[in-house]
Backbone bond lengths (Angstrom), bond angles and torsions (degrees), N, CA, C in turn:
res aa  C-N    CA-C-N  psi(-1)  N-CA   C-N-CA  omega(-1)  CA-C   N-CA-C  phi
1 X - - - 1.427 - - 1.505 108.31 -
2 X 1.322 115.86 135.56 1.497 118.63 -176.24 1.553 104.57 -81.72
3 X 1.315 110.38 134.38 1.483 119.54 176.60 1.523 111.72 -79.87
4 X 1.390 117.20 137.25 1.428 117.52 176.66 1.628 111.81 -66.64
5 X 1.296 118.28 144.38 1.453 121.63 -175.82 1.505 110.00 -74.21
6 X 1.347 115.82 155.46 1.451 119.50 178.34 1.540 110.30 -85.32
7 X 1.329 115.21 109.82 1.432 122.24 -179.56 1.496 108.86 -125.44
8 X 1.369 118.49 23.79 1.468 121.20 -169.17 1.556 111.15 -66.90
9 X 1.342 116.57 -28.43 1.490 118.58 -177.38 1.492 111.08 -117.11
10 X 1.328 117.84 25.12 1.515 120.12 -174.42 1.486 109.76 -79.30
11 X 1.343 120.92 -22.52 1.450 122.50 179.01 1.484 110.04 -105.77
12 X 1.384 119.11 146.42 1.430 123.37 176.75 1.511 113.33 -56.40
13 X 1.277 119.48 129.59 1.399 127.35 177.29 1.519 110.73 -107.03
14 X 1.409 115.10 131.00 1.460 115.01 -177.82 1.542 110.72 -69.50
15 X 1.334 115.99 -28.89 1.508 123.73 173.82 1.442 108.17 -143.13
16 X 1.313 117.30 116.68 1.425 122.19 177.10 1.529 113.46 -78.97
17 X 1.302 118.96 117.07 1.452 124.78 -177.98 1.506 110.39 -71.18
18 X 1.325 117.62 156.72 1.517 120.35 173.00 1.565 106.70 -65.84
19 X 1.323 111.29 143.23 1.509 118.57 -178.08 1.473 113.33 -64.79
20 X 1.316 120.95 133.61 1.407 124.96 -178.13 1.586 107.86 -140.58
21 X 1.323 114.14 148.34 1.465 117.97 -177.77 1.526 107.55 -87.30
22 X 1.341 115.64 65.28 1.474 122.23 -179.78 1.540 111.76 -89.91
23 X 1.337 113.10 -172.14 1.511 118.94 176.73 1.489 113.58 -51.70
24 X 1.300 113.27 -48.02 1.463 117.74 -175.59 1.552 114.11 -58.48
25 X 1.360 114.60 -42.76 1.409 121.78 -178.13 1.558 108.56 -73.70
26 X 1.251 119.22 -36.62 1.509 121.89 179.77 1.521 107.66 -65.75
27 X 1.236 122.82 -38.09 1.448 126.71 -179.84 1.457 112.01 -59.09
28 X 1.326 116.77 -37.75 1.520 120.61 -178.13 1.486 115.15 -110.39
29 X 1.346 116.54 7.45 1.463 118.29 -167.97 1.550 113.48 -63.23
30 X 1.313 120.19 -37.54 1.520 116.25 178.33 1.500 113.12 -57.02
31 X 1.360 115.71 -42.23 1.513 120.85 178.66 1.512 109.01 -69.43
32 X 1.288 119.43 -44.14 1.434 122.54 -178.06 1.506 111.65 -58.16
33 X 1.296 116.21 -49.13 1.467 120.42 -170.23 1.590 109.45 -69.25
34 X 1.363 112.07 -39.29 1.481 117.27 179.30 1.560 112.66 -65.70
35 X 1.311 117.45 -33.49 1.469 122.61 -174.31 1.542 107.54 -92.54
36 X 1.286 120.66 -10.45 1.446 121.31 -176.25 1.502 114.77 -108.27
37 X 1.368 117.93 -28.77 1.472 120.57 -174.54 1.528 109.66 -116.53
38 X 1.354 113.46 106.01 1.490 113.63 175.25 1.449 117.02 -61.55
39 X 1.332 119.15 134.10 1.433 122.15 180.00 1.511 114.12 82.62
40 X 1.285 121.30 6.62 1.421 126.37 -176.12 1.534 112.66 -58.59
41 X 1.381 118.28 -51.32 1.447 116.50 178.10 1.566 115.02 -61.04
42 X 1.362 114.86 -33.62 1.485 118.17 -178.83 1.539 110.01 -69.86
43 X 1.346 113.63 -38.40 1.525 116.42 179.18 1.498 110.94 -65.42
44 X 1.364 116.91 -47.70 1.395 119.57 -179.68 1.489 116.30 -58.81
45 X 1.354 116.97 -48.42 1.428 119.73 -177.52 1.496 112.17 -67.87
46 X 1.372 117.30 -32.61 1.465 118.65 179.11 1.497 113.88 -81.26
47 X 1.351 120.87 -19.35 1.447 118.77 168.46 1.481 111.79 -59.72
48 X 1.366 115.48 -33.30 1.512 114.12 173.43 1.518 110.93 -70.65
49 X 1.270 121.18 -40.30 1.409 120.49 178.58 1.524 110.71 -61.33
50 X 1.370 116.28 -47.60 1.454 116.56 178.75 1.431 113.99 -63.16
51 X 1.358 117.73 -37.23 1.464 119.29 -178.55 1.490 112.75 -64.32
52 X 1.325 119.09 -28.21 1.412 120.14 -179.59 1.565 111.22 -65.50
53 X 1.351 116.23 -21.97 1.509 122.69 174.56 1.488 114.64 -78.59
54 X 1.302 117.30 -18.70 1.527 117.47 -172.19 1.561 108.07 -120.19
55 X 1.299 122.54 -19.36 1.434 124.15 -178.72 1.562 110.93 -60.12
56 X 1.277 115.67 140.72 1.485 121.72 -175.05 1.479 109.93 -126.70
57 X 1.327 118.27 148.37 1.460 122.04 173.17 1.536 114.12 -51.63
58 X 1.256 118.21 146.50 1.474 122.28 169.06 1.532 110.96 65.23
59 X 1.295 117.03 27.29 1.486 119.37 179.49 1.566 108.32 -130.02
60 X 1.357 111.68 171.37 1.496 117.78 179.36 1.499 108.92 -107.24
61 X 1.262 118.32 145.06 1.430 127.43 168.75 1.485 110.20 -103.94
62 X 1.356 117.26 128.25 1.462 119.80 -179.75 1.541 112.88 -106.90
63 X 1.355 114.26 133.23 1.433 118.35 163.95 1.569 107.44 -111.35
64 X 1.319 114.71 104.04 1.427 118.11 -174.01 1.548 110.59 -100.49
65 X 1.304 110.97 125.38 1.482 118.02 -169.77 1.565 110.02 78.26
66 X 1.280 111.90 52.73 1.519 121.48 -161.53 1.551 111.69 -75.83
67 X 1.351 116.91 -15.50 1.509 122.24 -177.83 1.560 108.22 46.11
68 X 1.319 118.48 -121.22 1.431 118.48 -175.95 1.532 116.55 -92.35
69 X 1.360 111.25 13.23 1.450 118.55 169.17 1.585 113.50 82.90
70 X 1.315 117.08 30.25 1.509 119.60 -179.17 1.497 106.06 -67.58
71 X 1.286 117.04 -48.20 1.587 119.72 -178.03 1.544 107.59 -63.17
72 X 1.345 118.03 -44.46 1.414 118.76 -178.33 1.499 113.23 -60.46
73 X 1.329 117.38 -39.10 1.467 122.27 172.24 1.556 112.08 -59.83
74 X 1.329 116.72 -42.10 1.453 120.50 178.80 1.479 111.05 -65.19
75 X 1.331 117.16 -41.52 1.451 121.17 -179.91 1.562 108.81 -58.45
76 X 1.371 113.33 -47.12 1.408 118.42 -176.95 1.583 116.82 -66.79
77 X 1.341 110.22 -31.21 1.489 117.68 173.55 1.548 111.92 -66.43
78 X 1.265 121.19 -36.76 1.476 126.56 -165.91 1.508 114.94 -105.86
79 X 1.303 116.41 -28.93 1.472 119.07 -173.16 1.541 108.81 -96.13
80 X 1.347 118.57 121.41 1.441 122.08 174.95 1.525 107.18 -129.03
81 X 1.280 113.46 85.66 1.448 122.10 -174.03 1.582 107.09 -126.36
82 X 1.285 113.98 135.11 1.454 120.44 -178.61 1.499 110.83 -59.79
83 X 1.320 121.34 134.96 1.376 129.30 171.89 1.555 111.01 50.97
84 X 1.366 112.63 54.23 1.473 122.72 179.88 1.484 105.85 -128.52
85 X 1.347 115.72 141.17 1.455 118.24 177.41 1.580 112.84 -144.32
86 X 1.255 112.99 166.00 1.398 120.99 -174.39 1.482 111.90 -109.28
87 X 1.330 119.89 132.95 1.516 125.26 166.57 1.459 110.73 -110.95
88 X 1.275 118.92 118.93 1.477 124.31 179.85 1.502 105.51 -105.70
89 X 1.298 119.14 131.38 1.407 124.98 -173.46 1.558 111.36 -129.72
90 X 1.290 116.57 129.58 1.474 121.67 174.07 1.512 109.38 -149.48
91 X 1.387 115.62 150.41 1.481 119.42 -176.18 1.554 111.27 -95.48
92 X 1.304 115.58 -2.50 1.469 122.21 179.45 1.563 109.75 -92.11
93 X 1.300 116.91 117.41 1.455 116.81 -179.37 1.516 111.91 -70.22
94 X 1.338 118.78 -29.69 1.461 120.98 175.68 1.627 109.18 -65.95
95 X 1.302 114.38 -43.73 1.470 117.63 176.63 1.497 111.83 -58.75
96 X 1.354 114.78 -50.57 1.472 117.40 -176.29 1.511 114.43 -59.06
97 X 1.354 112.61 -42.45 1.479 116.55 179.10 1.503 111.93 -59.94
98 X 1.353 118.45 -48.15 1.446 123.10 -179.03 1.512 110.30 -66.41
99 X 1.362 114.88 -36.57 1.550 120.68 -178.57 1.551 106.15 -59.02
100 X 1.309 117.83 -47.81 1.440 122.81 -179.35 1.437 112.59 -55.96
101 X 1.363 118.70 -43.74 1.456 124.19 179.78 1.549 108.17 -64.93
102 X 1.265 122.64 -37.30 1.511 126.22 -177.13 1.500 107.37 -69.40
103 X 1.364 116.10 -42.43 1.418 121.17 -176.78 1.630 109.82 -69.29
104 X 1.241 115.72 -38.75 1.457 119.85 176.05 1.478 111.32 -61.65
105 X 1.411 116.14 -37.95 1.453 119.23 177.16 1.575 110.14 -68.18
106 X 1.339 117.94 -38.97 1.412 120.16 171.46 1.472 114.48 -59.26
107 X 1.336 120.21 -40.36 1.393 122.95 175.03 1.551 113.94 -56.47
108 X 1.314 115.02 -36.34 1.397 117.23 -179.03 1.560 114.76 -79.22
109 X 1.288 116.12 -12.61 1.500 123.08 178.26 1.503 111.80 -94.74
110 X 1.298 121.22 -27.69 1.533 122.62 -171.80 1.499 107.59 -131.71
111 X 1.253 116.95 149.59 1.456 127.62 175.83 1.550 109.91 -102.57
112 X 1.342 112.58 154.17 1.448 122.44 173.66 1.563 112.49 53.55
113 X 1.306 114.18 41.52 1.404 119.04 169.56 1.585 114.87 -75.24
114 X 1.307 115.79 157.27 1.476 118.56 170.68 1.468 110.18 -57.70
115 X 1.342 119.52 138.32 1.434 120.83 171.73 1.565 109.78 -63.77
116 X 1.309 116.53 150.10 1.497 119.76 178.18 1.502 111.42 -139.06
117 X 1.250 114.89 146.93 1.505 123.35 174.93 1.439 109.19 -122.12
118 X 1.329 123.17 126.78 1.455 125.79 -179.38 1.496 105.41 -106.41
119 X 1.284 118.06 123.26 1.493 126.26 -176.67 1.480 111.42 -118.92
120 X 1.348 117.21 131.01 1.432 121.42 168.09 1.533 107.95 -87.25
121 X 1.296 111.79 116.08 1.522 117.95 -176.79 1.566 111.45 -166.50
122 X 1.319 113.80 162.23 1.389 121.48 169.56 1.505 109.85 -84.28
123 X 1.316 121.19 118.84 1.482 121.71 -174.14 1.592 108.55 -64.81
124 X 1.269 118.29 -19.84 1.497 122.32 -179.06 1.556 106.98 -67.09
125 X 1.330 117.01 -31.02 1.453 122.41 -178.15 1.492 115.66 -101.26
126 X 1.317 118.65 11.09 1.449 125.99 -174.22 1.499 109.10 -77.55
127 X 1.413 117.65 133.64 1.468 124.28 168.73 1.469 105.97 -86.58
128 X 1.353 116.15 107.99 1.394 121.81 179.86 1.541 114.59 -75.80
129 X 1.253 116.45 133.59 1.481 124.60 170.65 1.501 110.85 -87.53
130 X 1.315 122.25 160.48 1.392 122.45 176.16 1.468 111.47 -54.88
131 X 1.379 117.47 127.81 1.446 121.13 -169.14 1.509 109.81 -135.59
132 X 1.301 114.34 146.65 1.548 120.65 177.60 1.503 108.28 -102.31
133 X 1.295 121.53 -18.94 1.504 123.84 -175.26 1.445 110.85 -150.93
134 X 1.338 115.73 125.75 1.427 120.37 174.27 1.534 107.87 -124.34
135 X 1.339 115.43 133.23 1.448 120.64 178.24 1.530 108.40 -111.92
136 X 1.252 117.91 120.09 1.512 125.19 167.41 1.549 110.07 -110.59
137 X 1.314 114.60 85.13 1.454 117.02 -169.67 1.601 110.78 -98.56
138 X 1.299 114.30 97.92 1.496 120.83 -174.20 1.513 113.56 54.78
139 X 1.412 113.73 48.42 1.428 121.50 -175.44 1.542 110.10 -120.39
140 X 1.318 114.66 -42.49 1.473 119.89 -177.78 1.543 111.94 -58.40
141 X 1.272 119.98 -32.36 1.441 122.76 179.74 1.488 113.68 -65.73
142 X 1.302 119.23 -17.75 1.438 122.51 175.71 1.583 111.73 -95.13
143 X 1.269 117.05 0.97 1.477 123.12 177.22 1.584 106.04 -87.55
144 X 1.298 113.55 137.64 1.496 115.90 173.36 1.503 110.45 -56.29
145 X 1.408 116.92 127.98 1.442 119.58 -178.64 1.558 120.70 -39.24
146 X 1.407 116.82 -49.16 1.409 118.98 -179.48 1.591 113.62 -59.86
147 X 1.354 117.55 -22.16 1.440 119.55 -179.33 1.470 113.71 -90.30
148 X 1.359 120.92 -6.67 1.471 122.39 -172.63 1.496 112.46 -65.82
149 X 1.414 115.78 -48.50 1.432 118.18 179.82 1.578 113.51 -62.16
150 X 1.311 115.31 -39.45 1.400 121.86 177.82 1.535 108.45 -57.31
151 X 1.278 117.36 -52.71 1.542 121.49 -177.30 1.525 107.60 -59.63
152 X 1.352 118.37 -44.20 1.502 119.26 -171.54 1.590 106.12 -69.08
153 X 1.333 115.03 -38.01 1.488 117.73 -179.12 1.572 110.24 -62.64
154 X 1.286 114.27 -39.49 1.517 118.79 179.33 1.535 110.66 -67.36
155 X 1.307 117.09 -35.42 1.406 124.48 179.92 1.563 108.86 -67.55
156 X 1.358 113.42 -46.48 1.465 121.13 176.25 1.562 113.89 -56.28
157 X 1.337 111.62 -40.63 1.494 116.99 -178.18 1.565 110.43 -67.36
158 X 1.363 116.16 -28.34 1.462 119.62 -173.02 1.544 111.10 -89.60
159 X 1.438 114.22 -15.75 1.483 117.36 -176.60 1.524 111.13 -74.68
160 X 1.309 112.03 136.07 1.507 121.06 177.11 1.512 110.57 -76.20
161 X 1.331 123.10 150.95 1.405 120.16 173.37 1.459 111.57 -53.40
162 X 1.345 119.08 142.73 1.405 120.61 -176.81 1.535 118.02 85.50
163 X 1.394 112.41 -10.25 1.437 117.51 -179.48 1.535 114.22 -80.97
164 X 1.334 119.19 -167.23 1.400 121.98 179.44 1.461 113.42 -159.29
165 X 1.296 116.82 148.98 1.505 122.28 166.22 1.588 107.47 -103.10
166 X 1.321 117.87 131.35 1.424 121.09 170.53 1.497 111.86 -107.48
167 X 1.289 119.89 115.55 1.477 124.58 -172.75 1.473 110.24 -116.10
168 X 1.348 116.08 117.85 1.497 118.65 176.08 1.545 107.85 -116.02
169 X 1.420 116.06 136.92 1.439 121.47 -171.66 1.500 108.55 -149.20
170 X 1.285 116.28 155.37 1.473 122.45 159.46 1.527 107.25 -76.07
171 X 1.338 116.09 139.16 1.402 120.60 -179.83 1.520 114.72 -108.27
172 X 1.339 116.00 149.73 1.476 118.95 163.72 1.560 99.78 -111.61
173 X 1.308 111.59 168.28 1.552 120.73 -170.09 1.554 107.95 -128.54
174 X 1.324 113.52 136.96 1.458 118.90 179.63 1.511 111.35 -63.18
175 X 1.341 115.49 -39.41 1.485 119.48 -179.57 1.520 108.47 -79.69
176 X 1.340 114.35 119.77 1.460 118.51 -171.81 1.581 111.98 -64.12
177 X 1.356 116.62 -34.16 1.452 117.66 -179.77 1.526 113.06 -68.47
178 X 1.326 113.14 -35.08 1.495 119.45 178.57 1.567 106.84 -71.32
179 X 1.288 115.31 -42.28 1.499 119.34 178.89 1.454 112.77 -59.47
180 X 1.359 116.45 -45.81 1.467 120.99 -176.43 1.515 110.08 -69.72
181 X 1.301 116.32 -37.72 1.528 121.67 -178.79 1.478 105.86 -62.88
182 X 1.318 121.17 -54.21 1.440 122.38 -173.49 1.513 111.35 -69.25
183 X 1.351 118.15 -33.87 1.482 120.23 174.08 1.463 110.34 -60.04
184 X 1.369 118.04 -46.18 1.480 122.02 -177.37 1.549 110.18 -66.14
185 X 1.321 118.57 -37.05 1.443 122.40 173.49 1.464 116.05 -64.83
186 X 1.376 113.86 -34.40 1.425 117.49 173.68 1.571 110.98 -65.96
187 X 1.268 115.02 -41.72 1.452 115.17 -179.21 1.552 110.19 -64.55
188 X 1.386 115.28 -37.93 1.444 117.54 175.48 1.436 113.09 -63.22
189 X 1.355 122.14 -34.70 1.489 127.92 169.44 1.473 108.44 -54.66
190 X 1.376 118.73 -47.94 1.500 118.62 -177.42 1.578 109.59 -65.93
191 X 1.303 115.86 -41.31 1.480 118.55 -179.98 1.523 110.93 -59.94
192 X 1.345 115.89 -43.48 1.422 122.60 178.31 1.470 114.88 -61.39
193 X 1.424 114.80 -23.56 1.464 122.22 179.12 1.576 110.44 -98.43
194 X 1.298 114.42 17.38 1.533 118.56 169.87 1.448 115.80 92.83
195 X 1.330 121.73 -1.39 1.548 120.72 176.57 1.477 109.74 -74.40
196 X 1.365 113.38 141.18 1.475 121.68 177.96 1.564 107.33 -81.27
197 X 1.374 113.81 170.73 1.489 118.52 170.71 1.515 110.85 -59.47
198 X 1.408 114.93 -39.92 1.427 119.42 -175.37 1.560 108.83 -65.01
199 X 1.352 116.46 -46.62 1.395 120.66 178.83 1.534 115.33 -58.23
200 X 1.355 113.92 -40.77 1.480 120.32 179.92 1.461 109.41 -67.62
201 X 1.338 120.38 -43.48 1.462 123.61 -176.31 1.564 110.08 -68.40
202 X 1.279 113.49 -42.51 1.545 114.14 -176.70 1.513 110.35 -76.64
203 X 1.286 121.10 -33.24 1.531 121.35 171.71 1.514 108.25 -60.27
204 X 1.307 119.30 -46.48 1.425 125.18 -177.06 1.538 108.93 -56.03
205 X 1.325 113.78 -48.65 1.500 119.54 -179.59 1.512 109.92 -64.44
206 X 1.313 119.37 -34.90 1.444 121.94 -178.73 1.511 114.21 -66.32
207 X 1.375 110.49 -38.17 1.452 115.30 -170.43 1.393 117.95 -100.50
208 X 1.355 122.09 -9.77 1.425 124.35 -172.53 1.536 114.61 -68.47
209 X 1.321 120.09 -22.87 1.420 123.17 -179.58 1.529 113.16 -90.59
210 X 1.414 114.16 -20.11 1.500 116.04 -176.24 1.546 111.44 -109.10
211 X 1.365 120.53 -13.67 1.388 122.14 175.22 1.568 108.86 -117.98
212 X 1.347 116.28 115.47 1.414 118.62 -175.54 1.581 107.67 -118.56
213 X 1.277 120.02 103.43 1.431 119.65 -177.88 1.482 110.85 -78.93
214 X 1.363 113.76 157.46 1.475 124.94 175.34 1.554 110.65 -113.95
215 X 1.301 115.56 163.63 1.462 117.72 171.33 1.462 114.33 -81.57
216 X 1.351 117.32 165.38 1.461 123.27 -178.78 1.526 107.56 -56.43
217 X 1.333 113.32 -43.41 1.518 123.48 -177.75 1.565 109.36 -59.18
218 X 1.321 115.75 -45.37 1.539 121.85 -179.25 1.516 106.63 -64.30
219 X 1.317 119.78 -43.31 1.434 117.91 -177.26 1.555 110.14 -68.56
220 X 1.293 118.95 -39.92 1.411 121.33 177.85 1.586 113.43 -59.76
221 X 1.306 113.98 -50.13 1.457 124.25 179.17 1.516 109.73 -57.71
222 X 1.346 118.02 -46.89 1.404 123.90 179.97 1.463 116.57 -64.96
223 X 1.367 117.41 -42.43 1.396 122.29 174.22 1.523 111.88 -64.59
224 X 1.255 117.10 -40.01 1.502 115.91 178.07 1.488 110.32 -68.22
225 X 1.371 119.67 -36.96 1.403 123.01 177.58 1.575 112.52 -64.85
226 X 1.307 114.07 -26.79 1.438 120.40 176.63 1.468 114.23 -78.14
227 X 1.354 116.48 -8.86 1.512 120.00 176.39 1.526 115.96 114.59
228 X 1.377 113.09 -6.63 1.441 113.11 -178.50 1.536 110.55 -72.40
229 X 1.291 115.22 149.27 1.456 121.40 -173.63 1.525 113.59 -90.74
230 X 1.310 117.04 -27.09 1.477 119.83 -172.70 1.457 105.13 -149.12
231 X 1.389 116.57 145.56 1.464 120.44 178.12 1.532 103.05 -136.20
232 X 1.403 115.19 121.56 1.465 124.66 -171.37 1.525 109.02 -124.01
233 X 1.380 120.28 106.54 1.440 120.57 172.77 1.580 106.91 -67.66
234 X 1.329 114.15 132.71 1.459 115.62 -178.66 1.540 110.59 -119.08
235 X 1.343 117.08 -10.55 1.454 116.47 -177.18 1.516 106.74 -157.78
236 X 1.333 115.76 141.40 1.484 123.79 172.96 1.488 108.93 -148.55
237 X 1.351 117.96 130.55 1.470 121.26 169.90 1.617 104.40 -134.32
238 X 1.346 113.75 115.51 1.395 119.20 -169.93 1.489 114.81 51.58
239 X 1.379 119.30 -121.30 1.444 120.98 -176.14 1.588 108.19 -101.75
240 X 1.272 116.34 32.87 1.492 119.56 177.40 1.466 108.69 -129.71
241 X 1.345 120.41 131.92 1.406 122.02 -173.11 1.548 110.70 -143.79
242 X 1.290 116.46 164.52 1.494 120.34 173.00 1.491 110.04 -141.53
243 X 1.383 114.74 139.78 1.443 126.58 -172.50 1.567 110.39 -119.55
244 X 1.281 109.41 152.33 1.533 117.50 167.68 1.509 107.83 -112.44
245 X 1.348 113.32 123.24 1.486 117.81 174.49 1.505 109.29 -110.93
246 X 1.342 116.11 131.02 1.390 121.82 -177.53 1.561 111.28 -104.73
247 X 1.373 120.07 140.43 1.515 120.26 -177.36 1.501 109.74 -72.52
């Protein structure tokens, strides 16, 4: 099924509203994320590959901030562990509804997939079960900064020995020249994917107050403060990166 193109910011807006994962965004989200986040398909598919190395029997795998369930689908494709299941969590009712539809379609295409439960909830209020793998794929950057350490500490407490957290985020950089260079290259990436200058400017205005990126150093320090023993960057494309944090 052909996905509708992202044209949400193609026309001039008298007032650009704060970005929200509403029905309009859900409708075009696959196109939006593919054209906005360099390396996104590689990150998603390889989260499934990495998860297969950490997933343990009789445990839960979490996809926190699951949106349309791309990571959940990757987990189900790659993880084949006895008595293991996925819990996908998102606070957007529109995302949760569409995610369930996509996962039902995946069920009809593949056999013997991991069972999955899709929950509409705030991950800050989630009661974590013992888990061997947690994916936070471009989710932490939408959490209020004072809440980030609290969430990561709770995830660390729930992780089983030998498990892992996979954290993907947009990065800012302490060095201003590096930050400006990679920001400019990210804009070039968007232009190359068909976004106009107006779309780029209006999207930036919409998202700048609700998505607050950290530097790699901040992520590392916070993860260590949350109790993780080791933080290993495994992927970076321009100003987007993914890390493995071990308990």
